[in-house]
N, C-alpha and C positions, 0 to 999 in steps of 0.2 A: 479532517476535510468535513465540510457541510455543518460544522458545530452550530453556526449562526442559524442555518436553515432549519436544522432539527429542533433547536430551543423554540423558535418561533411557531413552527407547525405543531409541535407537540402541546405548546400552551393553547394554541388556537383551536385544535381539535377537541381539547378537553372541555371547552366552553359548551359543547354540544351534549354533554351528559345530562341525563334526567329529562330529555325531550323525547316525545313519542314518534315523531317522524320528521324526515327532511323536507322542510317547507322552503317556500320562496324566501321568506324573511331570514331564517337562520342560515340558509345557504348564502344569501347575499352578504350577511355580516361576516360569515367565516371566509368567504372567497375574497372579501376586501383584505382580511388579514393575510391570507395565503398569497395575494398579489403583492402586498407590501413585503412579505418574507422573501419571495422570489426577486423582487427588485433589490432588496438590501443585499441579497446574495450575488448581485451583479449579473443576474440572468437577463439576456436581451429583451427589450420591451416587446417586439412582435412575438417572441416566443411565450412571454408570459401572458399576453392577451389570447393567444391560441389555447394555450394550456388551461387557463381558468374557463374559457368559454366552453371547451370540451367537458371539464368536470361539472359545470353548471347544468349543461345539457343531459349528462347522465344522472345527476343527482336530484334534480328538482321533482318532487312529487313521488319519489321512490318510497314505498313502504318499508319500514324497518322490521326485519325478520325478528321473531321473538327472541332469538338467541343473540341478537346484535343490538347495541346501543347505536343511536345516530351517529356517534362519533366513530365507532367501529366501521359502521357502513360507509362513511365518507373517507375514512383512512383507506378502506379497500378500493374505492373509486380513484382517490388521489395516487395510491400505489400503482394501480394499473396504468394511469395516464403517464406517470413518471417512466415506467417501463417502456411505455409506447414512444414517449419523447426521446429517450436515449437508445432506443433500439430493442427489438423484442428478445434478442439472445446475444450470447458472446460470439463475435465474429472472430473466427480462427484465422490464423496465417495460411495463406493458400500455398503450400509448398510442395503439392503433389504434381511436380513437373520433373523433367529430365535434369539431374544435377548438373551444375550447381543452380540451386534456386537463389536469385539475386534479390537482396532487400536494399533499397535505397532510402538513406536517411536524409530528410530535408527539413529546413527550419531556419529561423533568425538566430544570430549569434547571442550566446548566453542562455539559450532555451534548454541546454543539456543534451545536446546530440551525441557528443562523444561518450559521455556517461551512459546514455541510453543505449547506444551502440553495444557497449560492453555488457550492459544488463541484459539486453536481448540475447546477446552471443551465449552468456551463461545459461539463461532460462532454456535456450533451444538445446544446449549441451546437456543440461541436467534434467530437463522435463521431457524433451523430445528425442534425446540420445542422437543428436545430429553432430556431425563433424563440421566445425564452423570455422571459416576464414574471415578475418576482418581487415579492412584496409582503410587508410585515411587519404582523402583527396583535398584536405584543407591545407593548402600551401601558404595560406596568408596569415592564419593566426599563429604567433610564436609558440612553439612547443606543443602544438596540437597533435602532431604525428607521434611525438614522444610520449604524450599522455595516453593515447590509445595503445601504444606498444607496451607501456607499463601495465596498463589494465588487462590486456590480452594475456601478458605473462601471469598476472595474478589469478586470473580465472582458468588458465590452462587451455587456451584456443589459439589456432595458428594466426600469425600476423604477417601481413605482406608488407615489406619495407617500402618507403618512399621517402622523397625529400623535397625540400622547398624550391629546388631549381627545376623540377619537373612539371609538365603540363598536367592538370587534374584529369583530363580525357585519356591522356597517354597511361596515366597510373591505373586508371579503372580498367582499361583494356587489357593491360598486362596482368593485373589481379585476376581478372576473369580467365585469362589463358591458364594461369597458375592453378587456380581452383578446379579447372577442368582436368588438368594433366595430374593433379594430386588427389583427385576423387574427393574433394570437399563436397559435402551435401548442401551448404548453405554458404553464400558470400554476402557479407554485409558492408555495404559502402557508405562511410561517413563523409559527408560533404561540408563545404565551407558555408558559414552563415555570414550575414551581415547585420549592421544595426537597424537597418530598415530595407524594405523591398525596393530593389533597383533593377533596371534593365540588364546590367552585366551579370548579376547574380542569376537572374532567370535564364539568361542565354546559356550561362555555364551549366546549370543544372539540367537544363533542356538537352544539351549535348551529352551530358553524362547518361541521362536517360536513354537517348538514342543508342549509345554504344552499348550499355551493359543490359538493356531490355529487362528490367526488374519485374518479378512477378508481384512484388509488393513495393509501393512507394508510400513510406509513412512519413506524416508530417509531425514533427516534434515541437511542442508548444508548451510554454510556461503556464501552468493553470492560474497563476497568481495575476496574470494580466487580464483576467476576467473576460469582459465582452470583446476585448481587443483580440483575444486569443481566437475566437470565432471568426472575426472579420479577417485576420491575417490568413487564417486557414482558408477562407474563402479565396483570398488573392493569390495563394499558392495553387488552389485547385483550379483557377482559371488558367495557370501556366502548365501545370503538370497533371496527369491523370492519377491523383491521389487515391490510395486504396484504404487508407485509414489514418488514425491519429494516435500518438503517443502523448498523453498528458503528464507533465513532469511536475515535481515539487508540490505535489498534492498534500504531502504531510504539513506543509507550511500555509495551506490555504484553507481558511475557516469557512469560506463563503460557498465555494464550489459551483459558481455561476457558469464557468467555461464548460464544465462537464454536462450541464443541462442545456447549453446553447449550440455547441458545436455541431451536433448532428442535425439539429433542426436548420441550421444556417447553411451547412456545406452539403448535407446529404451523406456524409462519410462517417463511418462508425468510429468510436473510440476502441482501439484494440488492446491498449496497455495503460496502466497507471504506474507512473513512478512514485513511490511512497517513502523514499528515504535516500540518503547519499550512497549507501553501500550497493555493491553490485548485485547483491540478492534482492534488493528492494524494488521488485517489479511485479505487478499483479496484472493478470488478464482482467479485462473489463467485463463484468457481468451486470448488465443493466437491472436484472431483478434484485441482485444482491445489493447493488448500490441504492436502489429504491428503498429496500428494507432498512438500510443504515440511515438514510435521510429521515425516515419515519420513526427512528429510535427503536426498531425491532431487532437490530443486531445483524449479524451475518455469520452464523454458525458454520455454514458450509465451507466458507473461505478459511475460518479458524481450523477446522479439521483438515483441510487441505495443507494449511501452513504446518500444523503439527505433523501430518504425514511426511512432508518433504525436509523439514528443518530440525525435527527432534532426532537426536542421534539414537537409533534403535538399539545400537550395541550397548551404549551406556545405560539405557533404560532397562534392557533385559538384564544387565549385569547388576543394577540397583535392586530390581524385582527378586532376583535370585538371592542376593545378599540378605534382604530383609526376610525372605522366606525361610532362610536357614537360621533365622533368629540373631543375626548380627546387627550392631548398632549402626544407625544412620549418623554419619559423622560430617565434619565441616567441609571435607573434600566432596562429599556427595552434594551438600547444600550449594556449594560453590558451582558445581556442574549444573544444578537445576537453575540457579540465576543465570549462568551463561547461556543456557539453552532458551531461556525466556528472552534474553537480550537478542539472541539469534532470530527470533520470531518477530522482531520489531519493536521490543520492549512493552511496558505497560500500556503506553498510550495507543499503540497498534491493537493490542489485545482487548482493551476496554472499548475501542470503537466497534468491535465485532461482537460484543456481549449484548443480548437483548435487555432492554430496560435501562441501560447505562444513561441514555439520552435524558431520561426522566429525573436522574440524580440532580440535586442542586449544584449550581455551577461552582460554588466554593469547595463542595466535596470532590467534583471532577478534577478541579485545579490542584488538588492535593496529591492526585495520583499521577506521578511522573517518574521519570527514569533516574532522576539524581540520586534517590535512595538506593536504587539497585547498584548504581556505579560505586556509591559510597561503600555498600556492603561488600561488593566484590573486591574493592581496594583493600578493605580490612582483612578479608580472608586471604588474599594474595601476599599480605604482609606477615603472615604466619609462617612458621616452619612446618615442613610435612609432618613431624611428629605432632606439633599443636593442632594441625587440622584433623589428624587421626584419633587423638586423645584431647579433646577439648577441656576435660577436667583439670588439666595441669595448667591452664591459663589463669594465673593468679596476678596479684598486684603488679610486680615488676614486668611481667610479660605483657600485661594490658597496656602499660604505659609505653613500652617498646614498640608494640603493634600500632598503637595510636599514632605515635610520632612518625613511624615508617609509612604509614598510610595517609598522612596529612589530616588526621581527625582528632577528636577530643577523646579521653578515657571514657566518658559517658556513651559516646557512640559505639565504642567496643562493648561496653556493658549491655547497651540495648541490642545489639546484634547477638550477642550471646544468649540473651533472654529469648529473643525470637527464635533462635535456633533450637533452644531447649523445648519450646512449645512445638516446633515442627518436629522435633525428634520424638515427642510424645505422640504426636499424630501418626507418624510412620509406625510407631511400635503397635498402635491400635489397629492400623491398616494390616500389618503383618500377622496379627493374631486372628482377627476376625473379618478381615476384608473391608471393603468400602463402607458397609454398614455400620461397623463399629466405629470407624473414623468419623462418620457424619454424627453419630450419636455422641461422640466425644466432642465434637464442635458445638453441639446443642445450638444449631442455627446460626452460629456466628464464627468469624474468623478469630484467631488468637489475638488477645488484646496487644495493640501496638504493632501488629503485623502489617507491612506496607501494601500488600496485595490480597 
């Protein structure tokens, strides 16, 4: 997300290097580029005008501190205004009411409401330790109810059954009674969407709202619709007292215009970002962290939080103990590391959060993708348990069998084994002398041919 905007802003702000102060002229030229970058990112024109006006007002005539370049000074101003534009802080869900706290999901068809319902249920269960009940009031879309039931089973939350012959308002009322009697902390109500905003849809969701009296009414919108996302959110807000927005499919949106426009147009905060298809791919929206990502400064805090929640601590402790005892790092361990990396969103998600990545050449960033991780995992999974524990036995005929079994070439198996050997050496250095020895062994670079 924001790839296009990050590229343009990074290039633009570099042009201020070597200048002694922020003047009317260099600010004018830079803001013209910033304006173009925002418009290319599909940010709404009124938002762009107001944003650039505020940056100009704060920047013109400002003396540059000795410790800062003009570019750095303007980055600080742009960062502050981006945070102000998207909201000063992360808006938490307001669930401090007598249970069950009801969350109503609204939005157009295809925006990802049902998947977002499951993602939010999982997030509340794992991060907030809540007992969650989900219910589908979508009696129009074929298999909508079955889809939510399947997802609820996968993530281990309660599901209230319904069918297409029932009235949505009756379903919602019954689910609320069930949640009360079964002491659920949160009830999430998935509603029907339409291909466009119509009177019938709004009447129905207003009736649902009146019955369940939600503490949170979240508008689910596809980020890839750009400015239309903000305009649709405003139309829903006119009909419903929205409390926030869930922006979906942000992993497929390189522009990010919706994230920058929605709050300014609707006055409602973005509360969550959908960052992938899996039920774990949901992130709370932190304006200051997103602003940092847009300006190519990474998002280390989110990276740490991802690791805290998604890295298998038991496996990590087991590996550390194994290495400390002098035992060898094997392909089983290597496979576990790759799987945990995939669980954190893959290489693309990790790269987005690392500082300085936005300044890498485009062709370098394009080479970093998850295809190589999937290939390596497929090769490791095609090995026998004995081969994973004792990689030295993998010779010619075994390599050919593993290649055929994983749908790869023998040279792919050879490359993985070479990368594994380099990783094994790194782990040996780390077990002998800690991180300092490992970094000295790296000599400032990753092992040759390593994909990350």
